[in-house]
ROVOTOR-562195 format. One line per field, with one value per residue (C-alpha): x, y, z. Coordinates in steps of 0.001 Angstrom, whole numbers, plus 500000, padded with zeros to 6 digits. Layout:
% residues N
u: c(X  ...)
v: c(Y  ...)
w: c(Z  ...)
***
This chain:
% residues 947
u: c(614770  613000  614209  614196  614536  616708  613564  612429  615876  615963  612754  614760  617304  617097  618897  615789  615220  618612  618986  621915  623180  626446  627620  624084  622562  620240  620929  618792  621573  619287  620123  623829  624243  625061  627597  629388  633161  633440  630614  626947  627533  629355  626231  623769  625744  625023  621515  619216  622170  624504  627537  629578  632494  632602  632468  635350  637429  637090  639293  637026  638340  636550  634513  632691  630728  629818  628421  626591  624760  622700  621277  620686  617133  617191  618887  619120  617219  619329  622649  624768  625379  629029  630733  633204  636667  639233  642006  645309  648152  651634  654213  657932  659537  662320  664831  664931  668235  669566  670387  673838  676729  676288  678979  679436  681922  684258  684053  684640  687685  689065  688333  690198  693237  693436  692987  695731  698084  697343  698001  701286  702429  701663  703532  706506  706563  706414  709136  710931  713303  710509  709684  713324  714189  711468  713749  716232  714075  716406  716097  717403  720764  719490  716910  713268  711537  707956  707041  708559  706834  703486  703728  704690  701911  699342  700529  700326  696892  695669  696956  695641  692299  691875  692612  690395  687439  687858  687765  684780  682819  682703  680807  678509  674845  672269  668987  665845  665689  663263  662999  664933  667975  669830  672867  671484  671094  673393  671581  672821  670760  672641  671853  669689  666922  663397  660918  658605  656089  654865  654410  650954  649562  646373  644183  641699  640561  637213  636082  635747  637571  637332  640138  639955  640749  643647  644607  642556  644062  642521  645472  643547  639972  637819  640916  641717  644589  643159  645340  644006  645811  646434  645874  649499  652403  654252  651375  652022  649205  649726  649049  651223  652367  649890  646816  644095  641609  637807  635976  632390  629798  626022  624690  621015  620053  622036  625498  628052  631577  634369  638024  641068  644837  646699  649826  651284  652704  654083  657073  654769  654182  650994  649315  647139  647216  644849  644456  640782  638807  635401  632708  630013  627171  629078  627425  630447  632883  630736  628243  630547  634333  634274  632270  634447  635719  638926  638159  635460  635928  635913  635633  638338  638847  641701  644041  642191  643180  644695  647946  650962  654074  657372  660959  661729  658226  659880  662739  660863  657390  655581  652911  650021  647980  645494  643984  643728  644576  648177  647730  648181  651018  652593  652527  654462  656873  657641  658237  660688  662653  662930  664036  667807  667572  665076  666523  663212  662985  659668  658579  655465  653263  650853  647975  645838  643638  646032  649246  647232  645580  648884  648771  651742  654049  656720  656923  657091  659823  661780  661810  662784  665783  667005  666379  666900  667984  664517  662081  661466  658611  656705  653594  650878  648269  645275  645907  649569  651003  653607  657081  655649  658487  656340  653576  650404  647163  646781  648658  649207  650478  653626  654340  653819  656088  658727  658513  657610  660058  660335  657948  659356  659138  660759  658462  655029  652523  650253  647115  645569  641837  640994  638409  637569  634139  635459  639127  641273  641480  645206  644273  642144  645079  644209  641001  641827  645159  645911  647317  646607  645814  642283  641404  639750  637530  639029  638415  638334  641131  642156  645114  647230  650713  652676  656445  658405  662006  663006  665876  668163  667740  668862  672393  674636  677784  679990  677484  676960  680719  680906  677774  679556  682957  681381  679941  682937  685599  684317  685713  687022  690301  691238  690386  690042  693649  694365  691944  692938  696553  695646  693601  696155  699523  701030  701774  701690  698500  696841  697655  696488  693208  692709  693337  690912  688366  688697  688257  685157  683736  684093  682333  679523  679449  679014  676045  674403  675025  673250  670306  670385  670590  667712  665538  666431  664400  665309  665478  668562  668244  664551  663904  666339  664975  661380  662253  663605  661767  658224  656582  655613  654937  656644  658666  662030  661197  660181  663494  665414  663375  664221  667896  668045  665898  667181  670841  671143  672457  675323  676449  679966  681005  679189  681205  684459  683674  683461  686602  688649  687308  688468  691807  692413  691665  694242  691782  692422  689330  688882  685150  683603  680254  681792  682514  679006  677538  679508  678338  674685  675362  676946  674065  671566  673299  673207  669542  668547  670665  668903  665458  665463  667859  668280  670191  672810  673071  674064  676464  678113  678796  680219  682652  683525  684019  686746  688230  688282  690279  692690  693209  693867  696303  698132  698419  699748  702461  703350  703795  706262  708237  708156  709532  712401  713231  711414  709421  709624  709980  712447  712040  709451  710905  707345  708214  710945  709694  706280  704302  705543  702621  703489  701860  702954  701720  698104  698157  698011  696876  693150  692540  689737  687430  689934  690435  686664  686394  689233  687509  684206  686051  687545  684188  682901  685606  684505  680796  679069  679768  676114  674964  673863  671582  669426  668655  668393  665217  667050  669886  669971  669996  670083  671466  674358  675169  675219  677213  679887  680070  680244  683388  685151  684544  685276  688442  689827  688942  690549  693898  693913  693018  695920  698455  697121  697774  701241  701737  700483  702939  705755  705355  703636  705234  703210  702330  701300  699219  697392  696469  695512  691868  689842  692718  695126  695264  695837  698839  700189  700164  701880  704596  705230  704813  705444  703405  702922  699625  699454  699691  696763  694692  695032  692801  690022  690253  689700  686610  685222  685635  683466  680865  680741  680112  677258  675719  675935  674561  671646  670762  670692  669179  666384  665363  665233  663112  660835  660505  659498  656967  655492  654753  652714  655074  655906  653628  652398  653599  651955  653928  657343  656738  655811  657950  656464  657187  660357  659872  662390  662036  662227  660180  662325  665421  664002  663553  667198  668130  666164  667884  671323  670976  669664  672674  675066  673710  672518  675846  677571  680739  683727  685033  681794  683208  684178  680887  678947  681055  680435  676723  676333  678200  677322  673599  674584  676495  673217  671396  674127  674304  670599  670821  673729  672016  668926  671011  672446  668910  667782  670618  669776  665999  665049  661313  662320  663303  665949  667785  670097  672583  675226  676173  677915  679783  679111  682579  682262  678797  680001  683097  680947  678342  680989  682630  679321  678583  682047  681388  677912  678972  682556  681682  679783  683065  684709  688052  691230  691788  689541  685927  685385  686056  686449  684620  681619  681218  682260  678824  676934  677092  676258  673368  672060  672378  670636  667974  667251  666741  664468  662562  661764  660008  658041  656921  655932  653600  652114  651662  650259  648343  647562  646866  644455  642358  642199  641192  639120  641032  644495  645975  647284  649557  649028  651925  651503  653601  652553  654407  656574  657762  655650  654863  651543  650963  647381  646673  643441  641706  640749  638335  639380  636892  636590  635997)
v: c(734042  734263  732262  733726  732199  733606  734821  736787  738370  739257  741326  743837  745066  748849  751704  752374  748654  746839  743259  740971  737498  736967  733584  732211  735147  737827  741544  744671  747229  749992  752335  751564  752482  756162  755255  752409  753288  751773  753869  753291  751822  748819  747713  748605  746259  743328  744264  741191  738794  736572  738757  736404  736280  740078  740583  738128  739632  743164  742207  743544  743671  741794  744748  744572  741657  743835  746441  743870  742395  745503  744863  741103  740137  736335  733354  732201  728919  728015  728162  724982  722675  722709  719869  720208  721235  718485  718506  719619  717263  718709  716363  716691  717144  714620  715732  713474  711884  713007  710130  710168  712502  716192  718602  721058  723928  721774  718914  721377  722794  719316  718476  721570  720811  717222  718406  720924  718328  715776  718238  719381  715750  714987  718072  717071  713538  714819  717446  717307  720056  722462  722976  722816  725778  728108  729933  730610  732996  735514  739183  741940  743227  746735  746183  744848  744757  744906  741304  741558  744856  743469  740385  742431  744886  742023  740588  743917  744556  741088  741678  745230  744266  741375  743591  746414  744043  742444  745815  747026  743850  744569  747778  746493  746337  744857  746675  746494  749151  751629  754440  757494  756847  758880  758416  755843  755899  753182  750302  747844  744623  742609  744962  743300  745461  745215  746223  748932  748346  745042  745960  746116  749539  751617  749994  747496  744779  744126  747538  750978  753777  757608  760011  763748  765496  767958  768870  769121  770195  770230  768958  768446  768851  767016  765337  765976  765156  764362  764072  762603  762592  759360  759390  760528  761908  758550  756240  753758  753267  749471  748992  746412  747364  746271  746420  749031  750343  750983  754229  753981  756815  757210  759286  760015  757355  754527  753063  753328  751933  751996  750905  753143  752881  755521  757109  757254  754108  752966  755326  758349  758419  760030  760572  758950  760472  759747  760964  760560  761710  762983  762734  765477  762931  760211  759112  758688  760897  763722  764027  763145  763308  766383  768371  767459  770344  770380  768668  766381  762732  759841  756087  753678  749938  747714  746444  744706  742810  739598  740967  741857  743092  741982  742110  739089  738708  738945  740678  742792  744403  746085  748479  749996  752710  755360  758322  757889  754246  755361  755227  751517  751501  754479  752649  749713  751959  753945  750810  749363  752625  753449  749954  749732  745914  745840  745556  744939  746805  748576  749940  752175  753334  756055  756939  760132  762327  765332  766465  768381  765069  763468  762887  762677  763739  765340  762373  759873  761833  762131  758391  758009  760402  758965  755256  754644  751013  750471  752627  753868  756086  756694  758937  758389  761209  761561  765290  766157  769704  771089  769530  766604  764088  761031  758964  760230  758393  754710  752494  749791  746250  747379  750075  747613  745079  747874  749258  746296  743531  740398  737613  735073  733359  736497  739108  740278  742696  744790  746568  749362  749270  752893  754845  756932  756143  756435  755633  757901  757097  756495  753331  751829  749843  747138  746226  747643  746442  748909  746305  747890  751143  749974  749418  745993  744118  741345  738679  734955  732728  730239  728632  728814  727533  727345  727757  726778  725529  723651  724991  722120  723185  726790  727980  729247  731431  728684  727602  731229  731649  728594  729681  732905  731188  728589  731243  733416  730707  729090  729356  732920  732682  729549  730966  734745  735723  734883  737384  740011  740009  739733  742944  744986  743639  744469  742170  744994  746560  743148  742613  746142  745483  742391  744540  747176  744373  743336  746952  747370  744156  745486  748708  746634  744526  747606  748805  745348  744923  748178  747047  743454  744215  746723  744388  740876  738914  736585  738120  740396  743229  742635  743953  746843  748096  747797  749844  752714  752641  752241  754075  752733  749757  746536  748104  747798  744245  743222  744634  742694  739566  739767  739960  737247  734699  735134  735763  734388  731062  728673  728241  729683  727490  724475  724820  725357  722157  720240  721888  720980  717353  716991  718604  716228  713295  714449  716076  719718  720554  724277  724623  721459  719845  717191  719981  721321  717779  717395  720994  719932  716862  719133  721544  718703  717032  720238  720954  717323  717472  720643  719524  715936  716040  719759  719024  717033  719786  722272  719754  719061  722646  723191  720374  721676  725103  723788  721954  725116  727018  724072  724137  727885  727521  724859  727094  729984  727739  726303  729770  730530  727437  728679  732019  730060  728459  725104  724757  722618  725623  728477  731520  733733  736928  738357  740600  742448  745916  744667  747797  748049  747903  745634  744728  741201  737871  737730  740420  744251  747090  746888  750471  751481  748786  746140  747615  747753  744132  743138  744770  743060  739712  740414  741356  738087  736331  738100  737603  735794  738082  738893  735258  735122  738187  736013  733440  735619  733947  730652  731973  731308  734810  736399  739824  738531  735702  738038  740750  738284  735791  738087  740157  736978  735255  738295  739228  735738  735413  738767  737802  734407  735801  738305  735733  733153  735605  736160  732423  732247  734991  733123  729931  730838  732881  735969  734587  731221  732908  735120  732177  729731  730918  728740  726343  728776  726620  723473  725079  726342  722773  721414  724033  723246  719410  718380  715754  713509  711927  714247  717249  715926  715079  718609  720098  717609  719217  722605  721004  720070  723662  724659  722088  723814  727062  725559  724142  727591  729567  727259  727230  730975  731944  729375  731150  734464  732882  731567  735021  736462  733733  734288  737848  736468  738112  735151  733248  730039  731680  728998  726295  728150  729088  725585  723710  720317  717474  717636  721022  722514  724953  722216  724182  727284  725125  723618  727161  727833  724654  725505  728852  727461  724613  726983  729330  726410  724874  727952  729606  728285  726213  728346  730480  730771  731083  734740  735676  733876  735571  739043  738434  737106  740004  743036  743724  743417  746698  748438  746760  747543  751119  751639  749887  752157  755390  754320  754065  757517  758802  757159  758770  762265  762167  762568  761895  758254  757739  755173  753424  750413  748997  749210  752527  752983  756307  758496  758171  754397  754566  757210  755023  751974  753880  755462  752031  750564  753509  752925  749256  749931  752558  751806  748462  750542  752353  750609  748898  749952  747906  744896  745467  741786  740246  736521  735997  738304  742093  744043  745640  742247  741550  745173  745412  742066  742926  746260  744586  742099  744908  746673  743475  743558  746948  745615  742617  745022  746882  743617  742036  745100  746908  744916  741483  742418  744494  741751  739095  741432  740224  739780  737175  738792  737154  737901  736923  736432  735050  733533  733641  730657  732183  730006  731956  731506  732726  733103  733656  735588  736173  739823  741441  744740  747577  748939  752512)
w: c(343757  340365  337350  333849  330347  327534  325816  328840  329259  325559  325952  328028  325506  325395  327147  329408  330068  330269  331536  331072  332145  333956  335168  335252  337046  335677  336427  335748  335051  333814  336704  336468  332865  333397  336175  334461  334244  330761  329356  328697  325237  326757  328658  325871  323480  325773  326730  326658  326144  328010  328714  330758  328325  327933  331728  332295  329428  330907  333858  336655  340271  342981  344099  340787  342230  345295  342886  340828  343854  344103  340589  340939  340123  339573  337950  334349  333720  330759  332544  332084  335084  335896  337603  340293  339010  338733  341289  339938  340588  340436  338931  339210  335893  335233  332686  329668  328876  325558  323296  321826  322417  323222  322089  324880  324893  326876  324338  321515  323197  323735  320044  318952  321123  319901  316265  316509  318144  315438  312616  314292  314736  311053  309905  311959  310640  307038  307519  310929  309941  309355  313141  314200  311983  313244  315681  312832  310952  309344  309665  307481  308471  308165  310873  310993  307625  306407  307510  310989  311600  310273  312577  315608  315007  314668  317959  319801  318191  319529  323058  323247  321673  324152  327260  326026  325248  328749  330514  328437  328977  332703  332065  329292  330325  327961  327797  325621  322904  321484  324050  325211  327478  330083  332431  334900  338588  339932  341693  344306  343738  346385  349332  351846  353509  354571  351803  353230  350488  351864  355476  357068  357935  358470  355864  356986  354326  355998  357489  356045  357940  357311  356383  356056  352725  353199  349613  346418  343012  339552  337393  334127  332782  335345  336862  340542  342747  346199  349327  352591  355944  357858  361648  362462  360346  360726  359903  357154  354595  354258  350573  348686  345273  342592  344878  345270  347805  347744  348497  349862  350015  350403  347517  347011  349565  348092  348950  346197  346212  343725  343600  342926  342865  344893  343445  347009  348729  352100  351817  351901  355632  356914  353678  350913  347461  344612  341003  339878  336804  337954  335260  335595  335416  337412  340650  342816  340947  339613  342542  345416  344899  342660  345250  348317  350392  352497  355843  354413  355364  352914  353871  352643  352793  351538  350347  347556  344359  343395  342080  344273  342566  344031  342841  340753  339179  335745  334060  331523  331558  328756  329922  327923  329620  328782  330618  334315  333802  334404  338161  338706  336176  337956  341346  339936  338005  341133  343183  340691  340206  343874  344890  344431  344314  341440  337990  336169  332838  332138  328785  328975  326063  327474  325219  325502  323394  323602  325242  327811  328994  329974  333727  336083  333167  335412  337571  334723  332905  336123  336440  332735  333253  336496  335911  332189  333004  334638  332829  329229  328239  325022  324563  321872  321393  319102  318511  318412  318727  316398  316817  318810  319452  320122  318490  316921  316142  316810  319222  316512  316866  315012  317560  320549  318957  318512  322044  324208  325217  323059  324145  326574  329966  331582  329919  330844  329225  331522  330212  332298  332792  332157  334077  330979  329488  325996  325634  323468  319764  320270  322145  319449  318049  320553  318538  315071  313755  310942  308604  305251  303542  302733  306470  305808  308272  310412  307728  308379  309674  307032  308775  311988  312692  315894  316174  319290  319867  322969  325056  324089  320496  321218  320554  323252  322987  321737  319124  317988  317605  315357  313492  312566  312016  309689  307399  307480  306914  303803  300346  300538  302446  300548  297068  296760  297604  293978  292591  295218  294163  290434  290830  292764  291536  294948  297866  300413  299117  299044  302682  303555  301767  304061  307034  305670  305076  308730  309863  307705  309083  312593  311538  310050  313223  315342  313194  313332  317007  317763  315760  316888  320634  320332  318228  319420  316813  314002  310577  310598  308174  307688  311198  310861  307569  308769  311844  309747  306412  307426  304520  302002  304153  303231  300353  302102  303170  299624  298190  300891  300212  296504  297283  300058  298292  294702  295623  299175  297834  298844  295287  295676  298590  297167  293870  295729  297638  294327  292971  296024  296116  292474  293224  296114  293879  291242  288912  288094  286042  286642  286385  284884  285287  287614  290151  289803  290308  293549  294530  294174  296363  299000  299317  299211  302118  304109  303502  304379  307536  308861  307765  309212  312176  313051  316342  314429  311807  314534  316084  312738  311858  315390  314750  311368  312853  315094  312128  310048  312756  312907  309160  309176  312066  310144  307119  309297  310926  307539  306281  309108  308033  304481  305563  307204  303856  304176  300962  297853  295451  295169  297396  295572  297198  297435  300341  298561  298042  299074  298162  294639  292168  289222  285974  285405  283936  284947  287591  287980  285757  286630  287896  290188  288921  289858  293328  294058  292681  295036  298063  297035  297084  300445  301882  300459  302387  305566  304822  307535  310483  310492  310485  314177  313617  311395  314125  317356  318349  318523  320748  324469  326233  322780  323717  325833  323361  320324  322026  323155  320316  317358  318342  319402  316070  313975  315876  315563  311911  310995  312584  310969  307528  307487  308695  306172  303387  304600  304470  300846  299718  301559  299413  296106  293284  292118  288648  290008  292808  290249  288062  290820  291129  293627  294480  296138  299386  297224  295446  298811  300223  297113  297316  300999  301038  297433  295542  298533  299503  302445  300154  298133  301181  302708  300020  301084  304557  302913  301166  304567  305521  302605  303706  307097  305369  303367  306515  308294  305328  304678  308443  308728  305311  305690  308884  307072  304340  306973  308592  305262  304752  308245  307232  304275  301817  299613  297237  299130  302352  304599  302875  303057  306765  307902  310419  309513  309961  312085  313770  311428  308481  305869  303306  303686  303370  300194  298806  299586  297841  294687  294262  294974  292493  289742  290225  290144  286925  284940  284023  280949  281335  282238  285093  286916  290440  290359  288746  291503  294179  292842  292256  295772  297448  295370  296259  299961  299620  298794  301574  304230  302953  303617  307067  308006  306738  308767  311919  311382  310933  314150  316108  314875  314638  318304  317652  316857  320481  319437  322157  322257  324770  322073  320626  317183  317036  314020  312497  312381  310737  308151  307241  306744  304808  302483  301969  300829  298536  296979  296537  295066  292481  291361  289590  287074  286081  283024  283868  282011  278816  278197  279193  279710  283197  283447  280235  280731  280394  283557  283982  284142  287878  289032  286511  287536  291194  290957  288777  291507  293937  291573  291091  294833  294269  291339  293434  296187  293880  292590  296040  297904  295212  292118  293412  296197  293785  291274  293885  296151  299236  300696  303001  306211  308716  312425  314720  318415  321287  324526  327816  327088  323819  321502  318382  316595  313079  311848  308140  307483  304223  304459  302020  300473  300400  296911  296183)
***
């Protein structure tokens, strides 16, 4: 065989004289150009060149080599000499022993039990009469009063809620989101039966055999449905799912063969059905198949192909198909849907030039209706008709990320090799990522970073519960009851506001669960706002980034930590620099722990989560004792005419402004219920974990919060409670246990609770900061996104530390705590309002094709939306009397909060419009995932085309 040099091959580089090199062999493909399924341009582009890489990337089946043999003319003299491949040795993986202790759920339960026992024993030693007197609680002679009814209702609510949740959990099924959903066909995955799709049949893998054409139908321009009869009505085709067959014919004196995937399978006895596009100038399709008449025989051979689909291949498949490339996808979709044992979830994006070009539409939509738990369908067309409910234009990376399953070991993406010579424009998103309005070129990569977390670093259900608990149970329940009562002047209304806060928290949880289970990625509101508010691109994200970075601090709980440490030591400085210094030490410890030893950071906040629950339980039981008369102060009689609104010493008379402030403070106390949504990528089985952990944590916290407030009112007089500010729990312990050392040490335990909150907040908010940096949205994004050197987001944690310390040290000496709380909480009302409005929009805009395994009913969404509108607008209404609140004008925190959100819009304009035009380029972050879930972020410097 002749040998050719690169120079000789390069001399044949035109359409009429086209040579190419593939795997060290030289081919003259001049006569194959017009019949190439990928189009003539593909071959002309590689004419005179080595096209080995392009050939391999095109994903040809093995019959491509049969076709190419006909055009082989020699070898390439410059081909590298390749040595024999090295043998692959499989090694058994030995699990590494984990040094040190590992806090499992069992260990945490044991820790909780021991802690509760220890606290109960200490309480009994300090005041043995306290527990002995619990059965002697007095009731009103006229019958049950407010307190008795409240406690009974709480108990009944707890029992009923537990039973309801247990019943509902049996029917809860977690699915990927983003597609239309219907009532599902019930499957029986445990039924044992023979799979007919894998049995052998008529096809012969080595010899061609002929079948007669019995049906021929034109179903679209140049697209035919061809049906061939097998030898008998009961003959099985014998084609495994995922494989294809070859057709051979003699045309103009030459043998031509091509591979096709039938849409029929082994269940279709006695028939073979194909859908093929026949190009007018195609050799096999245009000259042969298009001109077949009924009764003509065609030769087939098979099965062929390396892939065989079988149940259990993976849990989730994302499919991208265009034109007649739908046929191999259809074969797999049909096999999955019709097999009652197969629970694989398939998400298909099907791209075409127009609605009329969509093939097998009735069949696909039937599968989508009958098997929503298996199959979700989304169309993209280049030319959309009026009232088109699906996608138009490009299949972008953003669309694929939205519709396809999240990357992971149990997910696969399948791309159809289309028979069309020129794929539809809607499919161009695979090569042209429409990342900016200027449509820049690809640019050059300036950096790349990998992000991967080992399974032992990921958080299970127990860890997720404590991640939420640690953020929820922080300063709020030990401090804010003072400001709540001071604002309302009523014991009953204060308690009802805490119940309303719990209800609103569950409403918010429902909204966030629907988003979180549909979009299981770290980032929380970032992902939800980006899903709804897509234009202008990045505007919603920049507004959120401004709020989360500038106001997502741990200052309130850090300051409370310092205050309680000073109180425990006998110092009662209300808001001095000593408390702020201790607060800085607290947040510095938390950031260093998560940066240097991330495993131990998680373990520590798990332990502190148990500790917090123990402390709250101790307060509740101490409150019961106080109700029985065991306290060191006279009976405050706070439950006499509990719903009376009073205007006393330091409490009452605030009007609507005070009530909105009170509700804001309560929401601050409940804040943290969304904490797990920020770290979904670091959860084990994220959908299941999130759906179980969040309701458990929030339900438990709501009951404890209400009962803890009952305890406070049982032991603290109204005027003392109103003036106690941050140290409500400290005053409670003093009134119960007196001036003993134990009474002074208990506030130190509350300080540890605050430390747990700082650990949880810094852990979650650093992940959100890192997500924003990965998108290239922050200045010096590569630095803030980095996981170096300990595979932890140390840089993002450092950013969180900077903002927290500034907020701690910047306000002047004085009552800074309430200002920090309001400033931290207020902008969240705007963000949550937009998230909730977005969910309502997705429910009622059918073209969005929104789907989630969790459904939030419209009344819940409306209630939560109205509550956030109330919290966002009422702080602008002047309070009755003095316009100053805690030493600053009432309008300061709402104006500053809204200003921060507006600043996000200003930054968006600067980052997306002004800066790129000044510099002539922009840095773009491309995020990709491999099969093992490892994320790679590449930063590209992309030139901007100027007008």
